[in-house]
DOMARBA-922197 format. One record per residue: x, y, z of N, C-alpha, C in turn; residue number from 1; chain; residue in three letters. Coordinates in Angstrom, 2 decimals. Example, Ala and Ser with C-alpha at 12.3 -4.5 7.8 and 13.67 -1.06 7.14 Angstrom:
BEGIN
VODREN;13.19;-5.69;7.80;12.30;-4.50;7.80;13.20;-3.30;7.80;1;A;ALA $
VODREN;12.85;-2.25;7.08;13.67;-1.06;7.14;12.90;0.03;7.87;2;A;SER $
***
This chain:
BEGIN
VODREN;-136.66;28.12;-8.05;-135.55;28.26;-8.19;-135.08;27.96;-6.72;1;A;UNK $
VODREN;-134.20;27.00;-5.89;-133.89;27.20;-4.96;-132.92;27.79;-4.60;2;A;UNK $
VODREN;-132.57;28.03;-3.31;-130.73;29.08;-2.84;-129.96;27.92;-3.63;3;A;UNK $
VODREN;-129.49;26.60;-3.22;-128.24;26.05;-4.15;-128.39;26.28;-5.50;4;A;UNK $
VODREN;-129.65;26.56;-6.27;-129.33;27.02;-7.89;-128.51;28.30;-8.27;5;A;UNK $
VODREN;-129.74;29.02;-7.15;-129.06;30.36;-6.81;-127.65;30.45;-6.85;6;A;UNK $
VODREN;-127.09;29.73;-5.59;-125.26;29.77;-5.03;-124.75;29.16;-6.92;7;A;UNK $
VODREN;-125.17;28.23;-7.39;-124.20;27.82;-7.83;-124.78;28.78;-9.60;8;A;UNK $
VODREN;-125.55;29.57;-9.96;-125.87;30.72;-10.71;-124.61;31.66;-10.57;9;A;UNK $
VODREN;-124.53;31.80;-9.67;-124.06;33.38;-9.00;-122.44;32.73;-9.34;10;A;UNK $
VODREN;-122.25;31.59;-8.77;-120.58;31.50;-8.62;-120.04;31.12;-10.44;11;A;UNK $
VODREN;-121.06;30.31;-11.41;-120.68;30.10;-12.62;-120.75;31.60;-13.02;12;A;UNK $
VODREN;-121.43;32.75;-12.60;-121.28;34.63;-13.26;-120.17;35.08;-12.84;13;A;UNK $
VODREN;-119.84;34.79;-10.98;-118.64;35.25;-11.40;-117.16;34.31;-11.52;14;A;UNK $
VODREN;-117.12;33.38;-11.92;-115.74;32.32;-12.60;-115.79;33.01;-14.18;15;A;UNK $
VODREN;-116.60;33.46;-14.99;-117.08;33.87;-15.99;-116.40;35.33;-15.92;16;A;UNK $
VODREN;-116.36;35.92;-14.80;-116.36;37.20;-14.89;-114.65;37.47;-14.34;17;A;UNK $
VODREN;-114.44;36.51;-13.50;-113.06;36.23;-13.34;-111.96;35.86;-14.35;18;A;UNK $
VODREN;-112.55;35.27;-15.06;-111.83;34.45;-16.28;-111.60;35.28;-17.55;19;A;UNK $
VODREN;-112.97;36.38;-18.03;-112.88;37.51;-18.38;-111.45;38.72;-18.18;20;A;UNK $
VODREN;-112.18;39.35;-16.46;-110.75;39.77;-16.01;-109.17;39.30;-16.35;21;A;UNK $
VODREN;-108.96;38.23;-16.07;-107.57;37.86;-16.22;-107.03;37.60;-17.86;22;A;UNK $
VODREN;-108.10;37.89;-18.87;-107.87;37.45;-19.89;-107.46;39.18;-20.21;23;A;UNK $
VODREN;-108.33;40.22;-20.02;-108.05;40.89;-20.18;-106.75;41.79;-19.66;24;A;UNK $
VODREN;-106.35;41.20;-18.47;-104.93;41.30;-17.91;-104.06;41.11;-18.54;25;A;UNK $
VODREN;-103.93;39.66;-19.76;-103.55;39.30;-20.22;-103.27;39.99;-21.55;26;A;UNK $
VODREN;-103.99;40.22;-22.07;-103.85;41.20;-23.08;-102.91;42.50;-23.03;27;A;UNK $
VODREN;-103.35;43.72;-21.84;-103.41;44.80;-22.05;-101.46;44.54;-21.12;28;A;UNK $
VODREN;-101.10;43.11;-20.21;-99.20;43.42;-20.48;-98.87;42.99;-21.18;29;A;UNK $
VODREN;-99.48;42.71;-22.62;-98.60;42.07;-23.70;-98.83;43.29;-24.54;30;A;UNK $
VODREN;-99.18;43.47;-24.38;-99.32;45.54;-25.22;-98.83;46.63;-24.68;31;A;UNK $
VODREN;-98.82;46.29;-23.08;-97.30;47.16;-22.10;-95.92;46.41;-22.91;32;A;UNK $
VODREN;-96.16;45.26;-22.51;-95.11;44.56;-22.79;-94.31;44.90;-24.42;33;A;UNK $
VODREN;-95.14;45.40;-25.46;-94.33;45.69;-26.68;-94.02;47.01;-26.29;34;A;UNK $
VODREN;-95.36;48.25;-26.43;-94.48;49.27;-26.02;-93.66;49.70;-25.23;35;A;UNK $
VODREN;-93.29;49.14;-23.98;-92.37;49.38;-23.37;-90.68;48.72;-24.62;36;A;UNK $
VODREN;-90.94;48.00;-25.57;-89.59;47.36;-25.62;-89.54;48.08;-27.47;37;A;UNK $
VODREN;-90.54;48.68;-27.36;-90.08;49.80;-28.63;-90.24;51.33;-28.75;38;A;UNK $
VODREN;-90.73;51.82;-27.02;-89.61;52.49;-26.24;-88.11;52.57;-26.13;39;A;UNK $
VODREN;-87.94;51.30;-25.39;-86.23;51.04;-25.12;-85.44;50.76;-26.31;40;A;UNK $
VODREN;-86.51;50.69;-27.09;-85.24;50.36;-28.48;-85.59;51.72;-29.34;41;A;UNK $
VODREN;-86.02;52.55;-29.37;-85.93;54.09;-29.90;-84.98;54.56;-28.84;42;A;UNK $
VODREN;-84.79;54.69;-27.84;-83.80;55.48;-26.74;-82.36;54.20;-26.86;43;A;UNK $
VODREN;-82.41;53.36;-27.20;-80.83;53.08;-27.63;-80.52;53.49;-28.62;44;A;UNK $
VODREN;-81.37;53.59;-29.83;-81.20;54.12;-30.93;-80.57;55.57;-31.17;45;A;UNK $
VODREN;-81.53;56.50;-30.43;-81.31;57.86;-30.01;-79.84;57.96;-29.30;46;A;UNK $
VODREN;-79.07;57.16;-28.13;-78.38;57.12;-27.54;-76.82;56.77;-28.55;47;A;UNK $
VODREN;-77.41;55.11;-29.31;-76.16;54.85;-29.92;-75.94;55.40;-31.27;48;A;UNK $
VODREN;-77.07;56.76;-32.12;-76.91;56.82;-33.41;-75.98;57.43;-33.89;49;A;UNK $
VODREN;-75.52;58.84;-33.04;-73.99;59.39;-33.25;-72.97;58.66;-33.11;50;A;UNK $
VODREN;-73.09;57.51;-32.22;-71.52;56.47;-32.62;-72.13;55.93;-33.68;51;A;UNK $
VODREN;-73.12;55.76;-34.35;-72.95;54.46;-35.51;-72.81;55.52;-36.50;52;A;UNK $
VODREN;-73.28;56.58;-36.51;-73.25;57.43;-37.62;-71.95;57.95;-38.13;53;A;UNK $
VODREN;-71.15;57.98;-36.99;-69.70;58.35;-36.66;-68.86;57.19;-37.55;54;A;UNK $
VODREN;-68.72;56.47;-36.82;-68.46;55.03;-37.67;-69.19;54.72;-39.18;55;A;UNK $
VODREN;-70.26;54.13;-39.11;-70.22;54.81;-40.58;-69.98;55.25;-41.49;56;A;UNK $
VODREN;-70.16;56.82;-41.40;-68.83;57.48;-41.80;-67.77;57.54;-42.24;57;A;UNK $
VODREN;-67.02;57.03;-41.50;-65.67;56.55;-41.17;-65.65;55.36;-42.40;58;A;UNK $
VODREN;-66.26;54.04;-42.12;-66.36;52.86;-43.24;-66.24;53.72;-44.69;59;A;UNK $
VODREN;-67.92;54.07;-44.87;-67.62;54.89;-46.08;-66.40;55.77;-46.67;60;A;UNK $
VODREN;-66.17;56.34;-46.09;-64.89;56.99;-46.76;-63.40;56.34;-46.91;61;A;UNK $
VODREN;-63.71;55.46;-45.49;-62.98;54.33;-46.16;-62.89;53.33;-47.52;62;A;UNK $
VODREN;-63.79;52.74;-48.01;-64.48;52.06;-48.58;-64.42;53.14;-50.02;63;A;UNK $
VODREN;-64.12;54.35;-49.89;-64.29;55.11;-51.00;-62.87;55.44;-51.79;64;A;UNK $
VODREN;-61.54;55.11;-50.51;-60.82;55.42;-50.53;-60.19;53.85;-51.26;65;A;UNK $
VODREN;-60.29;52.90;-50.91;-60.17;51.43;-51.32;-60.80;51.24;-52.94;66;A;UNK $
VODREN;-61.59;52.39;-53.37;-62.27;51.85;-54.68;-61.35;52.77;-55.52;67;A;UNK $
VODREN;-60.95;54.16;-55.27;-59.97;54.63;-56.19;-58.80;53.85;-55.84;68;A;UNK $
VODREN;-58.24;53.24;-55.23;-56.70;52.52;-54.98;-56.93;51.78;-55.77;69;A;UNK $
VODREN;-58.13;51.20;-56.43;-58.30;50.07;-56.92;-58.96;50.41;-58.32;70;A;UNK $
VODREN;-59.08;51.48;-58.18;-59.55;51.93;-59.99;-58.21;52.40;-60.25;71;A;UNK $
VODREN;-57.03;52.71;-59.79;-55.84;53.54;-60.09;-55.07;52.25;-60.41;72;A;UNK $
VODREN;-54.97;50.78;-59.59;-54.18;49.99;-60.15;-54.99;48.49;-60.57;73;A;UNK $
VODREN;-56.07;48.98;-61.50;-56.78;48.09;-62.37;-55.63;47.33;-63.04;74;A;UNK $
VODREN;-54.84;48.24;-63.85;-53.93;46.82;-64.92;-53.30;45.87;-63.94;75;A;UNK $
VODREN;-53.18;46.23;-62.57;-52.05;45.27;-61.76;-53.24;43.51;-62.06;76;A;UNK $
VODREN;-54.42;44.45;-61.61;-55.18;42.67;-61.52;-55.61;42.04;-62.69;77;A;UNK $
VODREN;-55.47;42.94;-63.57;-55.72;41.92;-65.25;-57.48;42.15;-65.60;78;A;UNK $
VODREN;-58.33;43.90;-64.72;-59.19;43.40;-65.29;-59.77;44.19;-66.15;79;A;UNK $
VODREN;-58.80;45.35;-66.35;-59.34;46.48;-67.47;-60.03;45.52;-68.92;80;A;UNK $
***
């Protein structure tokens, strides 16, 4: 094996190693991006959670009142 063949073999191995490192970096970046997105969504919900719960409670009580009004006025709608 002469010097040129050895150099060519070395270059092939370096290219393969570079490709594998690049692929590993891409996979790690995707995993980190997904984790950051999950963390961001968690804290968004944690911050907005009490506000959303208050609004849902208000809407639920409003719905209960409307249901009672409907039940008391059932004869008006002729659905009895």
